[in-house]
C-alpha positions in Angstrom: 189.1 225.0 -5.5 186.4 221.5 -5.6 185.4 219.9 -9.1 182.0 221.1 -9.1 183.6 225.0 -8.8 186.3 224.1 -11.1 182.8 223.6 -13.4 181.6 226.7 -12.6 184.1 228.6 -13.5 184.8 227.4 -17.1 181.8 227.5 -17.7 182.4 231.7 -16.4 185.2 232.1 -18.0 183.5 230.9 -21.8 180.6 233.3 -20.8 183.2 235.7 -20.4 184.5 235.5 -24.1 181.4 236.7 -25.5 181.2 240.1 -23.5 179.2 238.9 -20.2 179.4 238.5 -16.8 180.3 236.3 -15.2 177.5 236.3 -12.3 175.4 238.8 -10.9 176.7 242.1 -10.0 177.6 242.9 -6.2 174.6 245.1 -5.2 177.9 247.3 -4.2 179.2 248.2 -7.6 178.4 250.9 -8.8 177.3 251.8 -12.2 180.1 254.7 -14.1 177.9 255.0 -17.0 175.6 258.5 -17.9 173.7 259.6 -20.3 175.2 261.9 -23.1 174.3 264.5 -20.7 176.4 263.7 -18.0 172.8 263.0 -16.5 172.6 259.4 -14.6 168.4 258.8 -14.5 165.4 260.3 -15.7 161.8 259.7 -14.6 159.1 257.8 -16.9 155.7 257.3 -16.4 154.5 254.7 -18.1 150.5 253.8 -19.3 149.8 257.1 -20.1 146.9 256.2 -22.2 145.0 259.6 -23.1 146.1 262.5 -24.0 144.2 264.1 -21.4 146.1 262.1 -19.1 149.1 263.0 -20.7 148.9 267.1 -20.0 147.8 267.0 -17.1 151.2 264.8 -15.4 153.3 267.0 -17.5 151.6 270.4 -16.9 151.5 269.9 -13.1 154.6 268.0 -12.7 155.8 271.6 -14.0 154.2 274.0 -11.6 155.2 271.1 -9.2 158.4 271.5 -10.1 159.9 268.2 -11.3 160.7 267.2 -14.0 158.9 264.2 -16.4 161.2 263.0 -18.7 159.2 260.5 -20.9 156.1 259.7 -21.0 154.3 256.3 -22.3 151.5 255.6 -24.1 150.8 251.1 -24.0 147.0 250.8 -25.4 148.5 250.9 -28.9 148.9 253.4 -31.7 146.1 251.9 -34.0 143.7 252.6 -30.0 144.1 256.4 -31.2 142.9 258.7 -34.1 145.8 260.4 -35.9 144.5 264.1 -34.1 145.3 261.9 -30.4 148.6 261.0 -31.5 149.4 264.3 -32.9 148.0 265.9 -30.1 150.6 263.6 -28.2 153.4 265.2 -29.4 152.7 268.2 -29.3 152.3 267.5 -25.5 156.2 266.3 -26.1 157.2 268.9 -28.0 155.7 271.4 -25.3 157.6 270.3 -22.3 160.5 268.1 -23.7 159.3 264.4 -23.2 160.0 261.7 -24.9 157.0 260.2 -26.1 156.9 256.9 -26.7 153.6 255.8 -28.6 153.2 250.8 -28.5 152.9 249.2 -31.2 149.2 248.1 -31.4 148.8 244.9 -33.3 149.3 242.5 -30.3 148.5 239.2 -28.8 146.2 240.0 -26.7 144.1 242.2 -29.5 144.4 238.7 -32.1 141.2 236.4 -32.5 143.8 233.5 -31.2 141.7 232.4 -28.1 145.0 230.6 -26.1 146.4 233.8 -25.5 143.6 234.6 -22.6 144.6 231.1 -21.0 146.9 230.4 -18.0 149.3 228.4 -20.1 149.3 230.4 -24.1 149.5 233.7 -21.2 153.1 233.2 -22.1 153.0 234.6 -25.8 152.7 237.7 -24.0 151.8 240.2 -26.6 154.1 239.2 -29.1 152.6 238.9 -33.0 150.6 236.0 -34.4 151.3 235.5 -38.5 153.5 237.3 -40.7 150.6 239.8 -41.6 150.2 240.7 -38.1 154.3 241.5 -38.5 153.2 243.3 -41.9 150.9 245.3 -39.6 152.4 246.3 -37.1 155.3 248.0 -39.5 152.8 249.6 -40.5 151.7 250.8 -37.3 155.1 252.2 -36.9 155.1 253.9 -40.5 152.1 255.4 -39.3 153.5 257.1 -35.6 156.7 258.2 -38.1 153.6 259.8 -40.7 152.7 262.0 -37.5 155.7 262.5 -35.7 156.2 259.8 -33.5 159.9 259.0 -32.9 159.4 256.8 -30.2 158.4 252.9 -30.0 157.5 250.7 -27.2 158.0 247.2 -28.8 156.6 243.5 -28.0 158.0 241.5 -30.1 161.9 240.7 -30.8 161.2 238.9 -34.2 159.8 242.8 -35.0 162.7 244.6 -33.2 164.5 242.7 -35.7 162.3 243.5 -38.8 162.2 247.4 -37.1 166.1 247.4 -36.9 167.3 246.2 -40.4 164.4 248.7 -41.8 165.8 252.1 -39.7 169.5 250.6 -40.8 168.7 250.4 -44.2 167.1 253.9 -44.4 163.9 253.1 -44.5 162.7 254.3 -41.6 164.2 257.1 -40.2 167.6 257.2 -38.4 166.0 258.9 -35.2 163.7 256.5 -34.1 163.8 255.2 -30.4 163.0 251.1 -30.0 162.5 250.3 -26.2 161.4 246.7 -25.5 159.0 246.4 -23.2 159.0 244.3 -19.9 156.2 242.1 -21.6 159.0 240.5 -24.1 160.0 238.7 -20.0 163.9 239.3 -20.5 165.3 239.6 -17.5 168.7 238.5 -18.4 172.0 239.7 -19.6 172.2 237.3 -22.3 168.8 238.6 -24.1 170.2 241.4 -23.0 172.8 241.7 -25.5 170.7 240.1 -28.5 167.7 242.7 -28.1 170.5 245.3 -28.1 171.8 243.5 -30.9 168.9 243.6 -32.6 168.6 247.2 -32.6 166.6 248.0 -28.9 167.5 251.7 -27.9 166.6 251.1 -24.4 165.2 247.7 -22.8 163.0 247.5 -20.3 163.5 243.8 -18.0 160.9 242.0 -16.0 160.2 243.9 -12.9 161.2 241.9 -9.8 165.1 242.1 -10.9 167.1 242.4 -7.9 169.8 244.9 -7.7 172.8 242.5 -8.5 170.5 240.9 -11.9 169.9 244.3 -12.4 174.2 245.0 -12.1 174.8 242.5 -13.8 172.2 243.4 -17.2 174.4 246.9 -17.0 178.0 244.9 -17.3 176.5 243.5 -20.3 175.0 246.5 -22.3 175.3 250.3 -23.5 172.3 250.8 -23.4 170.4 252.2 -21.0 167.5 250.3 -18.8 163.9 250.8 -18.6 163.9 249.7 -14.7 160.4 250.1 -12.4 160.3 251.5 -8.8 156.6 250.6 -8.5 154.5 248.4 -10.5 150.4 248.3 -11.0 148.6 245.0 -8.7 147.9 242.8 -11.1 151.8 242.4 -12.1 153.2 242.6 -8.7 152.1 246.0 -6.2 156.1 246.5 -6.0 157.1 249.9 -4.2 160.6 250.0 -4.2 161.4 253.6 -3.5 163.8 253.1 -1.2 166.1 251.0 -3.9 165.4 253.7 -6.3 169.1 255.6 -5.7 170.4 252.3 -5.7 169.1 251.4 -9.1 170.3 254.4 -10.2 173.8 253.8 -8.9 173.9 250.4 -10.1 172.1 250.9 -13.6 172.6 254.1 -15.1 171.9 255.0 -17.5 168.6 255.2 -16.7 164.7 255.3 -16.6 163.4 255.2 -13.5 159.5 253.6 -14.4 157.0 255.4 -11.5 153.8 255.6 -11.3 152.2 252.8 -12.1 151.2 251.5 -8.4 148.5 253.9 -8.6 146.8 251.9 -10.7 144.9 248.3 -11.0 146.3 247.2 -14.1 147.8 248.0 -17.5 146.3 249.6 -21.0 143.7 251.9 -18.8 142.9 255.0 -18.4 143.8 257.0 -15.1 141.0 258.9 -13.3 142.1 261.6 -11.9 142.3 260.2 -8.4 145.2 257.6 -9.6 147.0 261.2 -11.8 147.0 262.8 -8.3 148.4 259.7 -6.8 150.7 259.2 -9.8 151.9 262.9 -9.4 152.5 262.3 -5.9 154.5 258.7 -6.6 156.7 260.3 -9.7 157.4 263.0 -6.3 158.0 260.9 -3.5 161.1 259.3 -6.3 162.4 261.7 -6.9 162.6 263.4 -3.5 163.9 259.8 -2.0 166.9 260.5 -4.9 167.9 263.8 -3.9 168.2 262.7 -0.3 169.5 259.0 -0.7 171.6 259.9 -3.9 172.1 263.4 -3.6 175.2 263.0 -6.3 172.7 261.5 -8.7 171.5 264.1 -11.7 168.5 263.4 -13.4 168.8 265.2 -17.4 166.7 268.7 -17.6 163.6 268.8 -19.4 165.2 269.6 -23.2 167.7 266.5 -22.4 164.9 264.5 -23.0 164.2 265.1 -26.6 168.0 263.8 -27.7 168.0 261.1 -29.4 169.9 258.0 -27.0 171.8 255.8 -29.8 174.9 255.2 -28.5 175.4 258.6 -27.4 176.5 257.1 -23.7 179.6 257.9 -21.6 181.4 256.1 -19.2 183.0 257.9 -16.2 186.3 257.9 -15.0 
């Protein structure tokens, strides 16, 4: 062992005592984890920013014989009327799909001009000032009053607040807090931090390798939300052939697919784009059946069950 290697081994041992993996996981290592229903993966379609789009995706997927477990709205709850949010909730109940609504206040909508610059864009969708924290909590409360139980969170401080309010009983115990990829987190230490702050699922940055994803799984118990494809504005990659391996190393995992049909985030899909989204979801489902037939997808009704700590590890 060289002197340099000894330094690395000492640091790896220290990190292991913190519950972190000693490196990115070998691509051959399987997760062994599953949802509480025994399933390994669920299908999520993000950027579904109108009730009409949600209804088309859920009804057509049922008619064509495949399941969408989760629909994610990303424009922000305060961009929707109470009637529209209620319609989202009703669609989730009708089709057995989890509906996630995103917190509306965010830096990109705020008055600060710096976020619109290349340097300032690094703030992502985070919140500026305490009043925006107050408004973001109020946005979540409005959603709860309208029946929403799943929320996309873009700010780690807001996650901490919502987690503590939930623990104190000020928010319902069954709300699901999902951390967005727009937070820019992508390593096991960050994943553990988010889990400690109250995250029920975590969307890492979109372009992690399989060993990097495997290391995240070793660090946390909560489901990972992993992109299989992406809009052109954030890479435009399509990892269909990797989808079975993502399930193998990351289960329990939500596979996020369909966004390659879109030009960017925060948009509303056109009818032609909705057809492309449905085609991509069906292709991913087909590839999983062909290349990882042992992997199980949750049924529609299971997606409505609270996730929390209800995960299990397979023998």
